[in-house]
N, C-alpha and C positions, 0 to 999 in steps of 0.2 A: 487487867490494867492497874498500874500504880500511878495515881495522879498526884503530882507534887505542885502545890500552889505556892507562889513566892510573892510576898509583898516587899517591894524594894524601897529603900531610902538612901540618903546620902552616905551615912556611916555604917548602917547595918541592914541586913535583909532577914526576913522571917519566913520560914518555910514550914508547910504542913503537908503531910502525906496521907492519902486515903486509898483504900483498896477499891475494887470495882463495885462493891456494895455500899460505898460511902462510909465505911468504918475507919476511924483514925488509926494510923499506924505509927505516928510519931510526929514530933515537931522539932525545929532546930533554928537557932539564931546564929548568924555568922557575921563577921566583919565584911564590909564591902571592899575586898581586896583579893588578890590572886590566891592567897592561902585560904581565904574564906570560901572562894568559889570551888577550889579543889576539895575542901572539906564537905561542902554541900553535895558535890557530884559523887564523892565516895559514899557518903551516908545514903543517898538515894539509890545508888547501885547495890548496896548491901540489902536495902529493903526489897528491891526488885528481885535479887537473887533468892532471898528467903521466901518471898511470896510467889516466885516463879511467874511473874507477870511482866507485861510490856511497860516500860517506864516512859511517862509523858510529863513534861513540865509545862505549867501555865504561869507566865511571868507578867506582872504588871509593870508598866513603864519601860518597855523594851527600848524606847528611843531616848530615855533619859537616865535615871539612876540604875536601871536594869541593863543598860547596854553592855557593860563589862561582863556581867554574868552570862548574858545571851551569847556573847562572843566566845567565852570559855566553853559553854555547853555545846555550842555548835561545832567547835573544833574537836570536841570529844565524841561527836556523832550522835548526840542526843536529839530526841524529838521535842521541839519547842513550839509553843503557841503564845501569841500575845493575848492577854486577857484584859477585857474592858474593866475599868475601875467601877466599883459598885455605885449604882445610882442612889440618890437620896432616899427614895421610897423603899430601897432594899436594905436600909440600915436601921430597921426597926429593933434589931438586937443590940444596937449601939455600934461603936467603932473602936476597934483596937487593931494593932498590926496582925495579931493572931487571927482575928475574925476575918480581916481582909484576905489573908493567905488561905484560910479555910474556904472562903467564897471562891477564890481563884481555883482551888483544887476541884470544887464542886462544878464550876463552869467547864473544866476539862472533861469531867465525867459526863456532863449533860451535852457537851458539844455546842453550847450556845455562847455567843459573844466572843468567839475565838477568831484570831487572824494570824496569818503567817508573818513573823517579824521581817522587817526589811533587811536586805543584805548590807554588808559593810563594804570595805574595799573601795572600788571605783565609785560606787553610789555615795558613800560617805564623803569622798573627795569632792564630788560634785556639790553635795549639800553644803560642805564647808565653804567652798568658793562662792556659792550662791548667797550664803548668809553674809559674808563680808562685802560682796559686791552690792547687795541690797543696802547694807549699812552705809557704804560710801555714797551711794545715790541719795539716800535719805539725808545724810549729813550735808551733802552739797546743796540740796534743795533748801535746807534750813539756813545755810549760810547765804545763799542767793536771796532768800526772802528778807533776811536781816540787812543785806546790802541794799536792797531796794527801799526798805523802810528808812534806813539812815540817809539815803540820797534825798528822800522827800523832805527831811528836816535839816539838811545841810545848809550852810550859809549860801545866800543867793548867788554870790560870785562863783563859788565852787559848783553849785547846782547847775548854773548856766554852762560852765566849762564841760561838765559831764554830759549834760543833755538828758533827754527822756529815753525811756525804754524799759524792758524787763530785765530780770536778773542776769541772764547770760550775756545780753548786749552790754549792760553796764559793766559787767566783769571785764570784758574785752577792752572796753573803752578806758576804764580806770587803770588797767595794767599798762596801757600805752601812754599814760600821762605822767608828768613830773610835777613835783610840788613847787609852788611859787615861793621864791625866797622872801618876797615882800608881804606875804600873807600874814594875817593876824593869828594869834594862838588857837582860836577856835577852828579856823580853816585848816591850819597845819595838823592839829590833832585829828580832826574829822577825816582829812584826806589820808593820814597814816593808818587810821582804823579801817577805812574803806579799802585801802591798798592791801592791808593784811587779810581782810575777809576775801578779797578777790584772789589773792595768792593761794590761800588755803582751799578755796573752791576749785581753782584750776588744778591744784595738786590732786584733789579728790577725783576730779573728772578724769585725769590721766590714769589714776590708780584703778578706777572703775572700768575704764577701757581696757587696761591690761588684764584685769580679771575676766572681762568678757572674751578676750582673745584666748585666754587659757580654757575657758568653758567651751569655746568653739573647738579647740584642739581635742579636748576630752570627749566631746560629743561625737566628733568624727571618728575617733578610735572605737567608741562603743557602738555607734549606729551610723554608718556612713551615709545612709539614704535619708535620714530624718530631716536634715537641713535642706533637702531638695523639695520638700513639701511646701506648697504656697503658704505664706503667712507665718512660717515657723523660723524664728531666729535663734541664736545661741542661748539666750536667756530662757525662752519658752521651752526649747528642746531640753535644756538642762533640768528644768522643773519637771518635765514629763518623765525623764529618765530617773531622776532622784526619787520619784514616787515608787519606783520598782514595780511596774504594772504586772510583771510575770508572777508576782506573789498572789494575785487574785485568781480565783478558780474560774471565773467567767467574766464576760464583758459587763454584765449587770452590776457585779460587785465593784468593778472599776468605775462605772458611772455613779454609783452611790458615793464612792470616795471623792470623785472630782466634782460632785454637786450638780451633775446633769441628769440624774434620774428623776423623771417626772413624778410629782406628788399630786394626788387629787385635791382640787381647790374649788369644787363646785358648790353652788348655793342657789336654791330655787330653780329657776329656769336656765340659769347660767351654768353650763358644763365646761369646765376648763381644768387645766393642770398648771402647776408652777414647779420651778426647779428647787431642789433641796438646798438649804443654806448650811448644811453640815458638811463634814468631811475635811479634806485637805484644802485649805484656802489658797495656798500657793499653786497647787495643781489646778484648782478652779480658775485662778487668775490666768494661768497659761492657756487654758481652753478659751477663756473669754478674749484674751489678746489675739489668739489665732483667728477666732471667729470674726472679730472686729476687723482685723487686717484683711482677711479674705473677702469680707463683705464690701470693702472699699476697692480692692485691687485685683480681685480674681473674678473673671467673667462668668465661669461656671457657678460660682457661689452666688453671685448677684442674680443669675437666672433662677437658681434654686429658691432664693428668698422671694423674688417676684412671683414665682409660681405658687408658693405657699400663701402669700398675701392675696393672690387672686382667688385662692380657694376659700377665703373668708377669715384667715388668721390675721391678727394684728401684727404690726412690725415686731413687737416684743415677743409674741408667741412664735413668730417665724424664726427669730434669733434663737429661741429656746430649742426649737426643732433642729436648727443648724448645729448647735452645741452638742445635742444628743447624737446627731449623725457623725460629727467629728470625733466624739468619744469612742464610738463604735469602730470607726476607721483607724484611729490612732492605736487603739488597743490591739487590733490585729497586727499592725505593723510593729509595735514595740515588743510584743510577746514573741515575735518570730525570732528575735535574737536576745535572749535573756542576758542580764548583766552578769559579769564575772564576779565571784565572791571576793 
C-alpha cells in the first residue's frame, strides 16, 4: 500500500507519501486548484507505479478546503478516506503542515480514525439549500425579536394601535396598518422602522417557504417513502439524506454520528447511560425533532414511551431509547436507496 496523507488549506495543500512499512517516499506542496490537484494525482500515481502498491489517499477537511481535491480524486477513481484532524495530545512533536500530512498518511496505514467522504451531487444540493433555509429562518427570528422589542418602547398611541402579541402576530398587524398623517416625528419614524422590519421578515418567511418546497421536491426524488414516515417533514428528511447514511459501514457508526449511541454514565449504585454530544449536530437535531413529533402525534410511539416508563425509566431515558430505536430504523430505510453521486 502507498498511503498519501494530505493536509488541506485554502491556498495550498501539503502531501506526504509512505510505503506500507511507514517509510517516507516523498512529499509535495501544490496549489489548491485544478492544476494542483492533477499534479498531486500524477505524482501519487508515479509513486504507486514505481513501488507496485495500492494507492490510498487520506485527506483532512474533505468537507471544507479539501472538497475540491476529493472531487478530483474521486472522478479519477482513487481510493479516498477522510482523516480526523490530530488531537491536541497527539501534537507532542509540534505542528506543521508536513507533520499533519505525515500523521494523515500514518492513519491510513493504521486504519484508525478513517471515514468515507460524503458524496457530492444531490447531497451537496440538499446541504446548500438547508444552509440558506436555516439562515433565512434565523434572520427572520432576529427581525421578529427586534420588532417585538421596538413595539414595547414605541409611543403609547402607536403601541395601542398595534396591540399586544408576539413577533409573527405583530408583523401581520403592522403590515395591515397605515401611518397617521397627524402623528409626531417619533411615531412616524418608529412606525416606518417597524414597517420595514415587518416587510423584511415577511420576505424571509416567503423565501424560507420556497426553499422548503424545493427541499421537499428533492427529497421525493431521492427517497419517495421517507416523507411517509410519521414525524418526518421536508427539513428533517433533508438533514437525514444530507448526512449520506450509506457511507457508514453499520448502524452503530450512524448512531455515533447522529449522537444517539449510548455512553456509560454510571456512578455508585446508579447504573445509567447518556447520549453522545458529539457527531453531526444537524443530524442529531433531525432525530430529536422526529422523536418529539412522534411522541406527541403518533399513537405507537406514545405507547412505546409509556411502556418504557412503566419499566422504570425516566421520561428522559425513555426518549433516549426512542431516539436510538429511530436511528436504527431510519438507517435501514435510508441505506436501502443510496444517494446518487
